[in-house]
Biotite code that builds the C-alpha atoms (Angstrom):
import biotite.structure as struc

atoms = struc.array([
    struc.Atom([5.657, 2.813, 39.223], chain_id="A", res_id=1, res_name="MET", atom_name="CA", element="C"),
    struc.Atom([3.960, -0.146, 37.717], chain_id="A", res_id=2, res_name="ALA", atom_name="CA", element="C"),
    struc.Atom([0.517, 1.496, 37.797], chain_id="A", res_id=3, res_name="GLU", atom_name="CA", element="C"),
    struc.Atom([2.216, 4.779, 36.316], chain_id="A", res_id=4, res_name="LYS", atom_name="CA", element="C"),
    struc.Atom([3.413, 1.921, 33.461], chain_id="A", res_id=5, res_name="LYS", atom_name="CA", element="C"),
    struc.Atom([0.316, 0.759, 33.129], chain_id="A", res_id=6, res_name="SER", atom_name="CA", element="C"),
    struc.Atom([-1.603, 3.987, 32.480], chain_id="A", res_id=7, res_name="LEU", atom_name="CA", element="C"),
    struc.Atom([1.407, 5.249, 30.010], chain_id="A", res_id=8, res_name="PHE", atom_name="CA", element="C"),
    struc.Atom([0.939, 1.769, 27.841], chain_id="A", res_id=9, res_name="LYS", atom_name="CA", element="C"),
    struc.Atom([-2.495, 2.473, 27.498], chain_id="A", res_id=10, res_name="GLU", atom_name="CA", element="C"),
    struc.Atom([-1.696, 6.256, 26.872], chain_id="A", res_id=11, res_name="PHE", atom_name="CA", element="C"),
    struc.Atom([0.679, 5.221, 24.419], chain_id="A", res_id=12, res_name="SER", atom_name="CA", element="C"),
    struc.Atom([-0.849, 2.782, 22.564], chain_id="A", res_id=13, res_name="LYS", atom_name="CA", element="C"),
    struc.Atom([-3.693, 4.556, 21.075], chain_id="A", res_id=14, res_name="GLY", atom_name="CA", element="C"),
    struc.Atom([-0.936, 6.638, 19.185], chain_id="A", res_id=15, res_name="ILE", atom_name="CA", element="C"),
    struc.Atom([0.968, 4.024, 17.026], chain_id="A", res_id=16, res_name="ILE", atom_name="CA", element="C"),
    struc.Atom([0.737, 0.733, 18.023], chain_id="A", res_id=17, res_name="LYS", atom_name="CA", element="C"),
    struc.Atom([-3.355, 0.950, 17.760], chain_id="A", res_id=18, res_name="GLU", atom_name="CA", element="C"),
    struc.Atom([-3.991, 4.430, 16.326], chain_id="A", res_id=19, res_name="ASN", atom_name="CA", element="C"),
    struc.Atom([-7.136, 4.415, 14.992], chain_id="A", res_id=20, res_name="PRO", atom_name="CA", element="C"),
    struc.Atom([-7.083, 5.466, 12.211], chain_id="A", res_id=21, res_name="THR", atom_name="CA", element="C"),
    struc.Atom([-4.451, 4.054, 10.495], chain_id="A", res_id=22, res_name="LEU", atom_name="CA", element="C"),
    struc.Atom([-3.942, 0.953, 13.055], chain_id="A", res_id=23, res_name="ARG", atom_name="CA", element="C"),
    struc.Atom([-7.201, -0.322, 13.129], chain_id="A", res_id=24, res_name="LEU", atom_name="CA", element="C"),
    struc.Atom([-9.505, 1.746, 10.139], chain_id="A", res_id=25, res_name="VAL", atom_name="CA", element="C"),
    struc.Atom([-11.962, 3.324, 12.331], chain_id="A", res_id=26, res_name="LEU", atom_name="CA", element="C"),
    struc.Atom([-13.471, 6.861, 11.856], chain_id="A", res_id=27, res_name="GLY", atom_name="CA", element="C"),
    struc.Atom([-12.485, 7.074, 8.213], chain_id="A", res_id=28, res_name="THR", atom_name="CA", element="C"),
    struc.Atom([-16.026, 9.295, 7.505], chain_id="A", res_id=29, res_name="CYS", atom_name="CA", element="C"),
    struc.Atom([-14.882, 11.868, 9.228], chain_id="A", res_id=30, res_name="PRO", atom_name="CA", element="C"),
    struc.Atom([-10.860, 11.464, 8.390], chain_id="A", res_id=31, res_name="THR", atom_name="CA", element="C"),
    struc.Atom([-11.859, 11.823, 4.587], chain_id="A", res_id=32, res_name="LEU", atom_name="CA", element="C"),
    struc.Atom([-14.353, 14.676, 5.112], chain_id="A", res_id=33, res_name="ALA", atom_name="CA", element="C"),
    struc.Atom([-12.499, 16.837, 7.462], chain_id="A", res_id=34, res_name="THR", atom_name="CA", element="C"),
    struc.Atom([-8.900, 17.261, 6.552], chain_id="A", res_id=35, res_name="THR", atom_name="CA", element="C"),
    struc.Atom([-9.549, 19.612, 3.373], chain_id="A", res_id=36, res_name="THR", atom_name="CA", element="C"),
    struc.Atom([-7.705, 21.916, 5.552], chain_id="A", res_id=37, res_name="SER", atom_name="CA", element="C"),
    struc.Atom([-5.203, 21.584, 8.558], chain_id="A", res_id=38, res_name="VAL", atom_name="CA", element="C"),
    struc.Atom([-7.648, 23.564, 11.200], chain_id="A", res_id=39, res_name="GLU", atom_name="CA", element="C"),
    struc.Atom([-10.708, 21.927, 10.363], chain_id="A", res_id=40, res_name="SER", atom_name="CA", element="C"),
    struc.Atom([-8.703, 18.494, 10.799], chain_id="A", res_id=41, res_name="ALA", atom_name="CA", element="C"),
    struc.Atom([-7.432, 19.931, 14.157], chain_id="A", res_id=42, res_name="ILE", atom_name="CA", element="C"),
    struc.Atom([-10.490, 21.037, 15.300], chain_id="A", res_id=43, res_name="GLY", atom_name="CA", element="C"),
    struc.Atom([-12.348, 17.430, 15.209], chain_id="A", res_id=44, res_name="MET", atom_name="CA", element="C"),
    struc.Atom([-9.345, 15.677, 16.737], chain_id="A", res_id=45, res_name="GLY", atom_name="CA", element="C"),
    struc.Atom([-9.291, 17.899, 19.409], chain_id="A", res_id=46, res_name="ILE", atom_name="CA", element="C"),
    struc.Atom([-13.594, 17.755, 19.668], chain_id="A", res_id=47, res_name="ALA", atom_name="CA", element="C"),
    struc.Atom([-13.330, 14.344, 19.450], chain_id="A", res_id=48, res_name="ALA", atom_name="CA", element="C"),
    struc.Atom([-10.431, 13.701, 22.206], chain_id="A", res_id=49, res_name="THR", atom_name="CA", element="C"),
    struc.Atom([-12.629, 15.942, 24.638], chain_id="A", res_id=50, res_name="VAL", atom_name="CA", element="C"),
    struc.Atom([-15.598, 13.370, 23.959], chain_id="A", res_id=51, res_name="VAL", atom_name="CA", element="C"),
    struc.Atom([-13.392, 10.751, 24.082], chain_id="A", res_id=52, res_name="LEU", atom_name="CA", element="C"),
    struc.Atom([-12.400, 11.284, 27.452], chain_id="A", res_id=53, res_name="ILE", atom_name="CA", element="C"),
    struc.Atom([-15.358, 12.532, 29.145], chain_id="A", res_id=54, res_name="CYS", atom_name="CA", element="C"),
    struc.Atom([-17.131, 9.820, 28.077], chain_id="A", res_id=55, res_name="SER", atom_name="CA", element="C"),
    struc.Atom([-14.704, 6.727, 28.955], chain_id="A", res_id=56, res_name="ASN", atom_name="CA", element="C"),
    struc.Atom([-15.342, 8.274, 32.261], chain_id="A", res_id=57, res_name="ILE", atom_name="CA", element="C"),
    struc.Atom([-18.153, 8.202, 33.107], chain_id="A", res_id=58, res_name="VAL", atom_name="CA", element="C"),
    struc.Atom([-18.941, 4.622, 31.028], chain_id="A", res_id=59, res_name="ILE", atom_name="CA", element="C"),
    struc.Atom([-16.555, 3.342, 33.022], chain_id="A", res_id=60, res_name="SER", atom_name="CA", element="C"),
    struc.Atom([-17.714, 4.923, 36.384], chain_id="A", res_id=61, res_name="ALA", atom_name="CA", element="C"),
    struc.Atom([-20.886, 3.343, 35.598], chain_id="A", res_id=62, res_name="LEU", atom_name="CA", element="C"),
    struc.Atom([-20.197, -0.112, 33.933], chain_id="A", res_id=63, res_name="ARG", atom_name="CA", element="C"),
    struc.Atom([-21.393, -1.597, 36.978], chain_id="A", res_id=64, res_name="LYS", atom_name="CA", element="C"),
    struc.Atom([-24.744, 0.110, 37.186], chain_id="A", res_id=65, res_name="VAL", atom_name="CA", element="C"),
    struc.Atom([-25.484, 0.103, 33.568], chain_id="A", res_id=66, res_name="ILE", atom_name="CA", element="C"),
    struc.Atom([-27.493, -3.438, 32.716], chain_id="A", res_id=67, res_name="PRO", atom_name="CA", element="C"),
    struc.Atom([-25.829, -5.445, 30.025], chain_id="A", res_id=68, res_name="SER", atom_name="CA", element="C"),
    struc.Atom([-29.250, -5.203, 27.962], chain_id="A", res_id=69, res_name="LYS", atom_name="CA", element="C"),
    struc.Atom([-29.084, -1.621, 27.447], chain_id="A", res_id=70, res_name="VAL", atom_name="CA", element="C"),
    struc.Atom([-25.420, -0.981, 27.705], chain_id="A", res_id=71, res_name="ARG", atom_name="CA", element="C"),
    struc.Atom([-25.652, 0.314, 23.447], chain_id="A", res_id=72, res_name="ILE", atom_name="CA", element="C"),
    struc.Atom([-28.006, 2.774, 24.097], chain_id="A", res_id=73, res_name="PRO", atom_name="CA", element="C"),
    struc.Atom([-26.712, 3.946, 27.359], chain_id="A", res_id=74, res_name="ALA", atom_name="CA", element="C"),
    struc.Atom([-23.696, 4.843, 25.714], chain_id="A", res_id=75, res_name="TYR", atom_name="CA", element="C"),
    struc.Atom([-25.352, 6.311, 23.028], chain_id="A", res_id=76, res_name="VAL", atom_name="CA", element="C"),
    struc.Atom([-26.924, 8.987, 25.562], chain_id="A", res_id=77, res_name="VAL", atom_name="CA", element="C"),
    struc.Atom([-23.912, 9.398, 27.352], chain_id="A", res_id=78, res_name="VAL", atom_name="CA", element="C"),
    struc.Atom([-21.362, 10.412, 24.302], chain_id="A", res_id=79, res_name="ILE", atom_name="CA", element="C"),
    struc.Atom([-24.599, 12.416, 22.876], chain_id="A", res_id=80, res_name="ALA", atom_name="CA", element="C"),
    struc.Atom([-24.641, 14.830, 25.895], chain_id="A", res_id=81, res_name="SER", atom_name="CA", element="C"),
    struc.Atom([-20.927, 15.407, 25.637], chain_id="A", res_id=82, res_name="PHE", atom_name="CA", element="C"),
    struc.Atom([-21.113, 16.139, 21.702], chain_id="A", res_id=83, res_name="VAL", atom_name="CA", element="C"),
    struc.Atom([-23.831, 18.770, 22.288], chain_id="A", res_id=84, res_name="THR", atom_name="CA", element="C"),
    struc.Atom([-21.939, 20.224, 24.942], chain_id="A", res_id=85, res_name="ILE", atom_name="CA", element="C"),
    struc.Atom([-18.967, 20.162, 22.854], chain_id="A", res_id=86, res_name="VAL", atom_name="CA", element="C"),
    struc.Atom([-21.102, 21.490, 20.082], chain_id="A", res_id=87, res_name="GLN", atom_name="CA", element="C"),
    struc.Atom([-22.460, 24.307, 21.389], chain_id="A", res_id=88, res_name="MET", atom_name="CA", element="C"),
    struc.Atom([-19.083, 25.866, 23.238], chain_id="A", res_id=89, res_name="LEU", atom_name="CA", element="C"),
    struc.Atom([-17.875, 25.794, 19.967], chain_id="A", res_id=90, res_name="VAL", atom_name="CA", element="C"),
    struc.Atom([-21.052, 26.983, 18.199], chain_id="A", res_id=91, res_name="LYS", atom_name="CA", element="C"),
    struc.Atom([-20.491, 29.976, 20.633], chain_id="A", res_id=92, res_name="ALA", atom_name="CA", element="C"),
    struc.Atom([-16.682, 30.339, 20.602], chain_id="A", res_id=93, res_name="PHE", atom_name="CA", element="C"),
    struc.Atom([-15.367, 29.249, 17.245], chain_id="A", res_id=94, res_name="LEU", atom_name="CA", element="C"),
    struc.Atom([-18.281, 30.179, 15.029], chain_id="A", res_id=95, res_name="PRO", atom_name="CA", element="C"),
    struc.Atom([-15.708, 29.503, 11.767], chain_id="A", res_id=96, res_name="ASP", atom_name="CA", element="C"),
    struc.Atom([-14.677, 26.064, 12.844], chain_id="A", res_id=97, res_name="LEU", atom_name="CA", element="C"),
    struc.Atom([-18.328, 25.187, 13.399], chain_id="A", res_id=98, res_name="ASN", atom_name="CA", element="C"),
    struc.Atom([-19.254, 25.844, 9.830], chain_id="A", res_id=99, res_name="ASN", atom_name="CA", element="C"),
    struc.Atom([-15.769, 24.779, 8.419], chain_id="A", res_id=100, res_name="GLN", atom_name="CA", element="C"),
    struc.Atom([-16.826, 20.988, 10.697], chain_id="A", res_id=101, res_name="LEU", atom_name="CA", element="C"),
    struc.Atom([-20.641, 21.349, 9.386], chain_id="A", res_id=102, res_name="GLY", atom_name="CA", element="C"),
    struc.Atom([-22.904, 18.283, 10.035], chain_id="A", res_id=103, res_name="VAL", atom_name="CA", element="C"),
    struc.Atom([-19.471, 16.538, 11.303], chain_id="A", res_id=104, res_name="TYR", atom_name="CA", element="C"),
    struc.Atom([-19.221, 17.734, 14.745], chain_id="A", res_id=105, res_name="LEU", atom_name="CA", element="C"),
    struc.Atom([-23.066, 15.968, 15.655], chain_id="A", res_id=106, res_name="PRO", atom_name="CA", element="C"),
    struc.Atom([-22.107, 12.922, 14.014], chain_id="A", res_id=107, res_name="LEU", atom_name="CA", element="C"),
    struc.Atom([-19.520, 12.279, 16.663], chain_id="A", res_id=108, res_name="ILE", atom_name="CA", element="C"),
    struc.Atom([-22.597, 10.584, 18.699], chain_id="A", res_id=109, res_name="VAL", atom_name="CA", element="C"),
    struc.Atom([-21.439, 7.593, 15.944], chain_id="A", res_id=110, res_name="VAL", atom_name="CA", element="C"),
    struc.Atom([-18.176, 7.628, 15.789], chain_id="A", res_id=111, res_name="ASN", atom_name="CA", element="C"),
    struc.Atom([-16.952, 4.627, 15.440], chain_id="A", res_id=112, res_name="CYS", atom_name="CA", element="C"),
    struc.Atom([-13.822, 5.094, 17.738], chain_id="A", res_id=113, res_name="ILE", atom_name="CA", element="C"),
    struc.Atom([-15.641, 6.369, 20.104], chain_id="A", res_id=114, res_name="ILE", atom_name="CA", element="C"),
    struc.Atom([-18.079, 3.905, 20.475], chain_id="A", res_id=115, res_name="LEU", atom_name="CA", element="C"),
    struc.Atom([-15.950, 1.049, 20.437], chain_id="A", res_id=116, res_name="GLY", atom_name="CA", element="C"),
    struc.Atom([-13.826, 2.456, 23.007], chain_id="A", res_id=117, res_name="ARG", atom_name="CA", element="C"),
    struc.Atom([-16.803, 2.697, 25.187], chain_id="A", res_id=118, res_name="ALA", atom_name="CA", element="C"),
    struc.Atom([-17.434, -0.439, 24.664], chain_id="A", res_id=119, res_name="GLU", atom_name="CA", element="C"),
    struc.Atom([-14.462, -2.416, 24.281], chain_id="A", res_id=120, res_name="ALA", atom_name="CA", element="C"),
    struc.Atom([-12.819, -0.516, 26.688], chain_id="A", res_id=121, res_name="PHE", atom_name="CA", element="C"),
    struc.Atom([-14.104, 1.844, 29.221], chain_id="A", res_id=122, res_name="ALA", atom_name="CA", element="C"),
    struc.Atom([-17.088, -0.835, 30.248], chain_id="A", res_id=123, res_name="SER", atom_name="CA", element="C"),
    struc.Atom([-14.309, -3.025, 30.852], chain_id="A", res_id=124, res_name="LYS", atom_name="CA", element="C"),
    struc.Atom([-11.843, -0.956, 32.787], chain_id="A", res_id=125, res_name="ASN", atom_name="CA", element="C"),
    struc.Atom([-11.038, 1.653, 35.804], chain_id="A", res_id=126, res_name="ALA", atom_name="CA", element="C"),
    struc.Atom([-11.590, 5.068, 35.611], chain_id="A", res_id=127, res_name="VAL", atom_name="CA", element="C"),
    struc.Atom([-7.803, 6.383, 35.193], chain_id="A", res_id=128, res_name="ILE", atom_name="CA", element="C"),
    struc.Atom([-7.027, 3.963, 32.943], chain_id="A", res_id=129, res_name="ALA", atom_name="CA", element="C"),
    struc.Atom([-10.359, 4.702, 30.933], chain_id="A", res_id=130, res_name="SER", atom_name="CA", element="C"),
    struc.Atom([-9.032, 7.924, 31.013], chain_id="A", res_id=131, res_name="ALA", atom_name="CA", element="C"),
    struc.Atom([-5.811, 7.178, 29.447], chain_id="A", res_id=132, res_name="ALA", atom_name="CA", element="C"),
    struc.Atom([-7.200, 5.399, 27.552], chain_id="A", res_id=133, res_name="ASP", atom_name="CA", element="C"),
    struc.Atom([-9.577, 7.926, 25.395], chain_id="A", res_id=134, res_name="GLY", atom_name="CA", element="C"),
    struc.Atom([-7.049, 10.500, 25.790], chain_id="A", res_id=135, res_name="LEU", atom_name="CA", element="C"),
    struc.Atom([-4.400, 8.448, 23.864], chain_id="A", res_id=136, res_name="GLY", atom_name="CA", element="C"),
    struc.Atom([-6.484, 7.539, 21.351], chain_id="A", res_id=137, res_name="MET", atom_name="CA", element="C"),
    struc.Atom([-7.695, 11.284, 20.990], chain_id="A", res_id=138, res_name="GLY", atom_name="CA", element="C"),
    struc.Atom([-4.329, 12.249, 20.243], chain_id="A", res_id=139, res_name="VAL", atom_name="CA", element="C"),
    struc.Atom([-3.348, 9.724, 17.721], chain_id="A", res_id=140, res_name="GLY", atom_name="CA", element="C"),
    struc.Atom([-6.771, 10.504, 15.886], chain_id="A", res_id=141, res_name="PHE", atom_name="CA", element="C"),
    struc.Atom([-5.979, 14.145, 15.919], chain_id="A", res_id=142, res_name="THR", atom_name="CA", element="C"),
    struc.Atom([-2.450, 13.020, 14.552], chain_id="A", res_id=143, res_name="ALA", atom_name="CA", element="C"),
    struc.Atom([-3.736, 11.047, 11.895], chain_id="A", res_id=144, res_name="ALA", atom_name="CA", element="C"),
    struc.Atom([-6.346, 13.731, 11.091], chain_id="A", res_id=145, res_name="LEU", atom_name="CA", element="C"),
    struc.Atom([-3.484, 16.376, 11.084], chain_id="A", res_id=146, res_name="PHE", atom_name="CA", element="C"),
    struc.Atom([-0.992, 14.007, 9.017], chain_id="A", res_id=147, res_name="LEU", atom_name="CA", element="C"),
    struc.Atom([-3.287, 13.992, 6.377], chain_id="A", res_id=148, res_name="MET", atom_name="CA", element="C"),
    struc.Atom([-4.591, 17.062, 5.752], chain_id="A", res_id=149, res_name="SER", atom_name="CA", element="C"),
    struc.Atom([-1.044, 18.887, 5.745], chain_id="A", res_id=150, res_name="THR", atom_name="CA", element="C"),
    struc.Atom([-0.882, 16.996, 2.737], chain_id="A", res_id=151, res_name="VAL", atom_name="CA", element="C"),
    struc.Atom([-4.146, 17.992, 1.219], chain_id="A", res_id=152, res_name="ARG", atom_name="CA", element="C"),
    struc.Atom([-3.918, 21.390, 2.286], chain_id="A", res_id=153, res_name="GLU", atom_name="CA", element="C"),
    struc.Atom([-0.001, 22.149, 1.169], chain_id="A", res_id=154, res_name="VAL", atom_name="CA", element="C"),
    struc.Atom([-0.580, 20.379, -2.526], chain_id="A", res_id=155, res_name="LEU", atom_name="CA", element="C"),
    struc.Atom([-4.436, 21.236, -3.218], chain_id="A", res_id=156, res_name="GLY", atom_name="CA", element="C"),
    struc.Atom([-4.048, 24.128, -1.821], chain_id="A", res_id=157, res_name="ALA", atom_name="CA", element="C"),
    struc.Atom([-0.649, 25.962, -1.281], chain_id="A", res_id=158, res_name="GLY", atom_name="CA", element="C"),
    struc.Atom([-1.491, 26.870, 1.743], chain_id="A", res_id=159, res_name="SER", atom_name="CA", element="C"),
    struc.Atom([-0.752, 25.088, 5.645], chain_id="A", res_id=160, res_name="PHE", atom_name="CA", element="C"),
    struc.Atom([-2.951, 26.381, 8.211], chain_id="A", res_id=161, res_name="TYR", atom_name="CA", element="C"),
    struc.Atom([-4.001, 29.066, 5.957], chain_id="A", res_id=162, res_name="GLY", atom_name="CA", element="C"),
    struc.Atom([-0.466, 30.551, 5.493], chain_id="A", res_id=163, res_name="MET", atom_name="CA", element="C"),
    struc.Atom([-0.058, 30.676, 1.499], chain_id="A", res_id=164, res_name="SER", atom_name="CA", element="C"),
    struc.Atom([2.805, 28.654, 0.121], chain_id="A", res_id=165, res_name="ILE", atom_name="CA", element="C"),
    struc.Atom([4.679, 30.898, -2.560], chain_id="A", res_id=166, res_name="PRO", atom_name="CA", element="C"),
    struc.Atom([5.758, 27.946, -4.717], chain_id="A", res_id=167, res_name="VAL", atom_name="CA", element="C"),
    struc.Atom([2.405, 25.846, -4.500], chain_id="A", res_id=168, res_name="LEU", atom_name="CA", element="C"),
    struc.Atom([0.001, 28.524, -4.846], chain_id="A", res_id=169, res_name="SER", atom_name="CA", element="C"),
    struc.Atom([0.406, 29.386, -8.025], chain_id="A", res_id=170, res_name="ALA", atom_name="CA", element="C"),
    struc.Atom([-0.362, 26.088, -9.142], chain_id="A", res_id=171, res_name="HIS", atom_name="CA", element="C"),
    struc.Atom([-1.996, 24.119, -6.266], chain_id="A", res_id=172, res_name="PRO", atom_name="CA", element="C"),
    struc.Atom([-3.088, 20.428, -7.467], chain_id="A", res_id=173, res_name="MET", atom_name="CA", element="C"),
    struc.Atom([-6.845, 20.856, -7.277], chain_id="A", res_id=174, res_name="LEU", atom_name="CA", element="C"),
    struc.Atom([-7.805, 17.214, -6.647], chain_id="A", res_id=175, res_name="ILE", atom_name="CA", element="C"),
    struc.Atom([-5.911, 16.664, -3.503], chain_id="A", res_id=176, res_name="PHE", atom_name="CA", element="C"),
    struc.Atom([-8.417, 18.950, -1.625], chain_id="A", res_id=177, res_name="ILE", atom_name="CA", element="C"),
    struc.Atom([-11.343, 16.875, -3.631], chain_id="A", res_id=178, res_name="LEU", atom_name="CA", element="C"),
    struc.Atom([-12.784, 13.229, -2.503], chain_id="A", res_id=179, res_name="PRO", atom_name="CA", element="C"),
    struc.Atom([-10.722, 11.435, -4.965], chain_id="A", res_id=180, res_name="PRO", atom_name="CA", element="C"),
    struc.Atom([-7.845, 13.097, -3.372], chain_id="A", res_id=181, res_name="GLY", atom_name="CA", element="C"),
    struc.Atom([-8.776, 11.787, 0.369], chain_id="A", res_id=182, res_name="GLY", atom_name="CA", element="C"),
    struc.Atom([-9.186, 8.013, -0.340], chain_id="A", res_id=183, res_name="PHE", atom_name="CA", element="C"),
    struc.Atom([-5.715, 8.499, -2.337], chain_id="A", res_id=184, res_name="PHE", atom_name="CA", element="C"),
    struc.Atom([-3.977, 10.323, 0.486], chain_id="A", res_id=185, res_name="VAL", atom_name="CA", element="C"),
    struc.Atom([-5.775, 7.807, 2.921], chain_id="A", res_id=186, res_name="PHE", atom_name="CA", element="C"),
    struc.Atom([-4.487, 4.534, 1.031], chain_id="A", res_id=187, res_name="GLY", atom_name="CA", element="C"),
    struc.Atom([-0.916, 6.210, 1.194], chain_id="A", res_id=188, res_name="LEU", atom_name="CA", element="C"),
    struc.Atom([-0.498, 6.767, 5.306], chain_id="A", res_id=189, res_name="LEU", atom_name="CA", element="C"),
    struc.Atom([-1.892, 3.075, 5.468], chain_id="A", res_id=190, res_name="ILE", atom_name="CA", element="C"),
    struc.Atom([0.392, 1.880, 2.939], chain_id="A", res_id=191, res_name="ALA", atom_name="CA", element="C"),
    struc.Atom([2.944, 3.480, 5.251], chain_id="A", res_id=192, res_name="LEU", atom_name="CA", element="C"),
    struc.Atom([1.590, 2.625, 8.388], chain_id="A", res_id=193, res_name="SER", atom_name="CA", element="C"),
    struc.Atom([1.469, -1.219, 7.223], chain_id="A", res_id=194, res_name="ASN", atom_name="CA", element="C"),
    struc.Atom([5.067, -0.935, 5.596], chain_id="A", res_id=195, res_name="LYS", atom_name="CA", element="C"),
    struc.Atom([6.706, 0.345, 9.270], chain_id="A", res_id=196, res_name="LEU", atom_name="CA", element="C"),
    struc.Atom([4.470, -2.359, 11.227], chain_id="A", res_id=197, res_name="ALA", atom_name="CA", element="C"),
    struc.Atom([5.629, -4.942, 8.684], chain_id="A", res_id=198, res_name="THR", atom_name="CA", element="C"),
    struc.Atom([9.490, -4.025, 9.146], chain_id="A", res_id=199, res_name="LYS", atom_name="CA", element="C"),
    struc.Atom([8.906, -4.398, 13.031], chain_id="A", res_id=200, res_name="LYS", atom_name="CA", element="C"),
    struc.Atom([7.276, -7.689, 12.883], chain_id="A", res_id=201, res_name="GLY", atom_name="CA", element="C"),
    struc.Atom([3.956, -6.488, 13.949], chain_id="A", res_id=202, res_name="LYS", atom_name="CA", element="C"),
    struc.Atom([0.646, -7.159, 11.632], chain_id="A", res_id=203, res_name="LYS", atom_name="CA", element="C"),
    struc.Atom([-0.691, -4.412, 8.951], chain_id="A", res_id=204, res_name="PRO", atom_name="CA", element="C"),
    struc.Atom([-3.415, -2.767, 9.210], chain_id="A", res_id=205, res_name="ALA", atom_name="CA", element="C"),
    struc.Atom([-6.677, -5.823, 8.580], chain_id="A", res_id=206, res_name="ASN", atom_name="CA", element="C"),
    struc.Atom([-10.060, -4.820, 9.141], chain_id="A", res_id=207, res_name="LEU", atom_name="CA", element="C"),
    struc.Atom([-10.803, -8.285, 9.975], chain_id="A", res_id=208, res_name="GLY", atom_name="CA", element="C"),
    struc.Atom([-14.451, -8.421, 8.981], chain_id="A", res_id=209, res_name="GLY", atom_name="CA", element="C"),
    struc.Atom([-16.607, -8.406, 11.949], chain_id="A", res_id=210, res_name="CYS", atom_name="CA", element="C"),
    struc.Atom([-14.309, -10.346, 14.373], chain_id="A", res_id=211, res_name="LYS", atom_name="CA", element="C"),
    struc.Atom([-12.619, -6.494, 14.418], chain_id="A", res_id=212, res_name="ALA", atom_name="CA", element="C"),
    struc.Atom([-15.597, -4.770, 15.503], chain_id="A", res_id=213, res_name="CYS", atom_name="CA", element="C"),
    struc.Atom([-16.318, -4.180, 19.057], chain_id="A", res_id=214, res_name="PRO", atom_name="CA", element="C"),
    struc.Atom([-19.609, -4.951, 19.087], chain_id="A", res_id=215, res_name="PHE", atom_name="CA", element="C"),
    struc.Atom([-19.194, -8.269, 17.103], chain_id="A", res_id=216, res_name="VAL", atom_name="CA", element="C"),
    struc.Atom([-21.187, -9.882, 20.435], chain_id="A", res_id=217, res_name="ASP", atom_name="CA", element="C"),
    struc.Atom([-24.633, -7.916, 20.022], chain_id="A", res_id=218, res_name="SER", atom_name="CA", element="C"),
    struc.Atom([-24.492, -7.405, 16.476], chain_id="A", res_id=219, res_name="CYS", atom_name="CA", element="C"),
    struc.Atom([-27.468, -9.311, 14.548], chain_id="A", res_id=220, res_name="ASN", atom_name="CA", element="C"),
    struc.Atom([-25.738, -9.405, 11.306], chain_id="A", res_id=221, res_name="SER", atom_name="CA", element="C"),
    struc.Atom([-23.167, -11.476, 12.920], chain_id="A", res_id=222, res_name="ALA", atom_name="CA", element="C"),
    struc.Atom([-24.374, -13.884, 14.332], chain_id="A", res_id=223, res_name="ASN", atom_name="CA", element="C"),
    struc.Atom([-26.228, -14.406, 11.142], chain_id="A", res_id=224, res_name="CYS", atom_name="CA", element="C"),
    struc.Atom([-22.879, -14.740, 9.600], chain_id="A", res_id=225, res_name="GLU", atom_name="CA", element="C"),
    struc.Atom([-21.763, -17.529, 11.962], chain_id="A", res_id=226, res_name="ASN", atom_name="CA", element="C"),
    struc.Atom([-24.787, -19.163, 11.856], chain_id="A", res_id=227, res_name="ALA", atom_name="CA", element="C"),
    struc.Atom([-24.640, -19.321, 7.795], chain_id="A", res_id=228, res_name="SER", atom_name="CA", element="C"),
    struc.Atom([-20.757, -20.659, 8.509], chain_id="A", res_id=229, res_name="LYS", atom_name="CA", element="C"),
    struc.Atom([-22.022, -23.433, 10.846], chain_id="A", res_id=230, res_name="GLU", atom_name="CA", element="C"),
    struc.Atom([-24.998, -24.668, 8.610], chain_id="A", res_id=231, res_name="GLU", atom_name="CA", element="C"),
    struc.Atom([-22.494, -24.563, 5.371], chain_id="A", res_id=232, res_name="VAL", atom_name="CA", element="C"),
    struc.Atom([-19.810, -26.616, 7.458], chain_id="A", res_id=233, res_name="ALA", atom_name="CA", element="C"),
    struc.Atom([-22.791, -28.689, 8.634], chain_id="A", res_id=234, res_name="GLU", atom_name="CA", element="C"),
])
């Protein structure tokens, strides 16, 4: 029973408490680029979720085998392998979706969410827990994309999942499917997330500088920043 509760906790935290998009503010590039329509947003979310789960499982299983000095390149190789498989499947069975996602589908390889979970969680925890973490983060990422794309497509194109909405389709607000509209909606959702978090006594979303990055221990920029602060203090 305790194990089931623990797995559920690992799964659920990525949906609300540690939502990778609205709480941790990761994966911003695909979030802004693929949310002009609900179809492309859901496609990106599912693709990222599959890669998250598979890469977390493999990295967790190999965590005691991968040398510490080459762990980041090893993670990238594992993630890139699954991204290639997903991309080939999408091209074969969903060519329209592949055209919509374009270059952002292969760029899942460098998605901060996937690399971050590999370094911060999968490399330190058991396989089943890592799978639950990947699923939860994937669902949270997909949910955030769905919310954002719904607002942008309904207001910017007057449709929902390609189906026209008569009241809005006659005079859509095109700004919402353009980059400025994406930033505007993204900002509103983060503000709403922060407001809800504050009401529940939790801290609002905060990048936190280098300290929030899962690669802070191996990052030269972070080390240089810390060294500079120590020199100033002296």
